[in-house]
N, C-alpha and C positions, 0 to 999 in steps of 0.2 A: 817841463821846458816853454812850452809854448802858450806864455803868459804877458800879460802887458809887460811892456820893456819900463822899465825907471826914465830911459830919456826925455820921455813928454808924461803933465802932467797933465791931459785930460784924457779922457774915455769913451771916445765918441761911436762906440756901440758897435764896435769892429768885430766881426766874427771871423772866431778861430776854431781851429778842425785839426787832427791827427790824422793823415794818409797814411798807411801802411799797404807791402805787398812781401809776398815772394817771392824769390826769381833765381832759380840757377843755383837753389841750396842755400840761399841765404835771404835773410829778413832785412828788409827796411820799411823806413819809418820817414818820413819828413812832417812837416807841420806848416801849414797852412793859414793865411791872416788875409782876411778882403773886407773891403770898405763896405758899412752895413748894408740892412737888407733892402734898404727903398730906394739904393742907388743901383738897386740892379745887378745884371751879369757885367761882369770885367775886363777884359783879355788878361791871359794869364802871365805871370816874369817867374821863371824860375830860378834860385837865389843857389848858387852852388859854393860849398864850401872852398877852404883852403886847405893842406894836406893833414891839418888837424881832425878834420871832420866835421859835422852837423856838431853844431854848440850855439849858446844862446846870442851870440852876437848874428849869425844868421839867419836865425827866427827876429832880430830883433830889424835884419835886414828888410826881412818879408813884411816886418809893420810898416816899415817905413813907406813902401810902395803902396800896402793898400789904406795909409793913409794920404797918400799922392793921388790916388784913385785905381789902382794896378788889384790883381788879386797876386799875393806874391807868394810862393811856397819854398819856401827853405826844404831843401833833396837831401836826402843821403847817401852817397855816393858807396863807402865803405860796409854797409851795413852788420851785423854781428863780427865780421875779423874786427871792428874796435870801438867795444862796450863805448852804450849811449855814456856810462857815466863816468869815461876815460877819454874824453875829445877837449878838457881844456885844459891847458896848459898847468903840470905840479905847480903849486908851493913848495912841497917837500924835493929839497934838489936829487934825493938818493933816486928818488920814480923817474929823473928825466931819462934817464938812457933807456928804460924800458920805453917809456912813453914816446919818445923819437924813432924807435924802431920799431915798434910796433904800428905808428902813422904812418911811417914810409914805407912799411911791407904791403899795407893795404893802397897806398898809393900806385907803387909799381905794380900789383895783381894789376892793377886797370889797367894804365896806361902802356901799362909791354902787350897788352892783348887790345889792340884795335879794334876787332869785331863785340868782345865783349865788352867792351866801353862804351860804344855808340851803341848798341845793343840795352844795358843797363839806361841810357840817355832816354830812347827811344821809350824804354818801358813810364818811366816818371811824366816824361811830354804825356804818353797816355793815361795816364793816371789822374796828371793833373788837369786833362782837358776834358777827363767824365768828367770833373767837380760840378755840383750842381747852380755852384756861383759863379762857374765861367763862361766866357761870352765864346761858344763856340766856334761862330763864325771869322772870329780875327786870330791870324795865327798867332802861337806864343811869343815871348820874348824871355831872353837866358843872358842874365851876367851871371861872373863868377872872379873870385880873389885866389890870385895866382895858381894852384891845380885846378879849382873853379874857371879861372881865366882860359887855360888849357883844354878843360871842357868845354868850353861852349864853342872852339873853335872846331874841335874833333866833333860836334855837332852840325856844323855849317858841311865839314867835308863828309861826312855821314848823308848828308841833304836832309836830313829831319825837318820839318816843319817849322821855320823858327822865323819868323818877320825879322827881328832884329840880334844882336847880339852885342855885350858889352866885355871885356876883359881886363881887371884891373891886374896891375901886376903879374899876367898871366904868363907862362912859358908859350913859343912858338912851335917850337915844336913837340910833338908827344912821344914821351917816353924819351926824350932825351934830357942830360944833363952833363954841366961844365968836370962833377966828380964820377969817376966810376964805379962808387959803393959810399951809401953814407949812412949813419947810425949802429954803424955795422952790419947793413942787412944790402946783401949779396945780390944783385939785379939778373930778373930772368933771361931768359931769351925775349929778341922782341919779334914781336907776334902780326904783320900788318897785313892790311886789307884793302880793296881798293875802295879809292875814293868817290865819291860821286855828288860834288860840289850844289849845295842849295844857292843860286847865284840869285834869288829874290832875293836872301838875306843880307839886311844891311848888320856892316861888321866894325864895331868902334873899337881899338884899340887903346890902353890909358897905360901908359911905361915910363917907368922911372929914367931917365937920360942915364941915371948911375944904377941902375938894376944889373947888377953882376950874375945872374942869372941871364939876362938876354945880351950878348955880344951882337957887331955890329954885322956880320957874318949869319946870327939868325935873322936879321931883320932882313938882310938884302935874301937870304933864302925864302922868307915869307912871302915878301914883298913879288919874288918870280911867282912863286905859287899860284898868289893870289891875281894874280894879273894872268895866268896863263889858263888860272880856272873861270877867268870872268867876273870874280867876286867884286864886289862892292867893299871898297873899305878904306878905311882912315885910321890914321898912325897919330898920337897925340903924346910929343916926349915933352916929360914935365922938369926942366932942370936942376941940376943939383938935387935929386930927388931917389932917395933911395930904394929895392925889394919892398914892396909891403908897405908903402906911403900911403894905403886908406883901409889900412887898420889900426885898431886903439889901442893902447899900451894893456888897457885891461886883460887882452888873453894871451897876454905873457909874450913872452920876447920874439915872436914874428910882426906883433903890431910895429910898425917903423911911422905910424901918423906923421906926416907934412901936411900941415891944415890947409896949404893954399892949394897944392895939390889933388887931396882930395876934394875941398871945394871949386876947383876947376875939373876935374873928372866928372865930378855926382853933375853938375851943370847938364857938362856934353851930352850924359848919360840922358837928362831929363828932355834935353834938346832933339835927341835920339828918338826918347820913345813918342813925343808931340808927333813926331814924322810918320811913325809908322803906326801911330794909335790917331790918327787927325780929330776921329770923332768920340775920343775921351777927353771930358775936361782935366785937364792935371791939377791938383788942388796947390796950395802955397804951405811948404812945413818947414817950418823956421829951422832945424837941422836935421842931418841925415843920420844914421842909426853911427856912428863915429862921435856924435856929438858934436860936429862941425858945421857951425853957421853957413847955411843957403839962402843968399839973397832972393 
């Protein structure tokens, strides 16, 4: 999986590495892509997958970040609960039900246990920050898609050492969903824990105005929560845009790429990175990991 993407024709000497560890009885494997050796150490940016789990698209995002000038680490939040070769959406219709159920059960295993969720995020930050290519003097950033967007916000609630986070069409409240059950999986009891917000983290939410998973009530509660906690946040609603707008169709039905929203949300992310990593030259890359042109 940790290979050069076909999205870019050149190969600028990027450094690729597989990082892994065992945590609370599960094995986790992530894929790191860093700028060339001569670039020196660079800030770390975690990439957190959607409900499908870590797959090639997430590694492509890590490569995009490396081409920009950062260290991209595509992390695995499911471990062996979802086998590595069963995270791409099935082409065989007979396998879709099992795929959906397996991925959803892994997701609720985490998002219904806030302490576990936060501890695993913290472990990925530790492993990534200790990598020899990472600038340990810069607080890492994190970005996430759908489930991953929810995850980066949970990192802020946990008080993790994050300079900035970006949520792309992510849920705003952890462990909530409009449906009581999905894909035949029953939800376990919700285990909450005390919040310890990192008010030094800059939060950017990129949301589709027609996202069926983010109602106005979710937004209102999120705004009040962040304001009460003193968190620095920005919220962007993209008009006539659904859930999954930053994901390409090649990942399967969860991908509902809207190029204008994907382009603008990517450019907003790049602006945030220039703010939180002002000492790093940000390279110009013609397209992002979804293939969208970025001016």
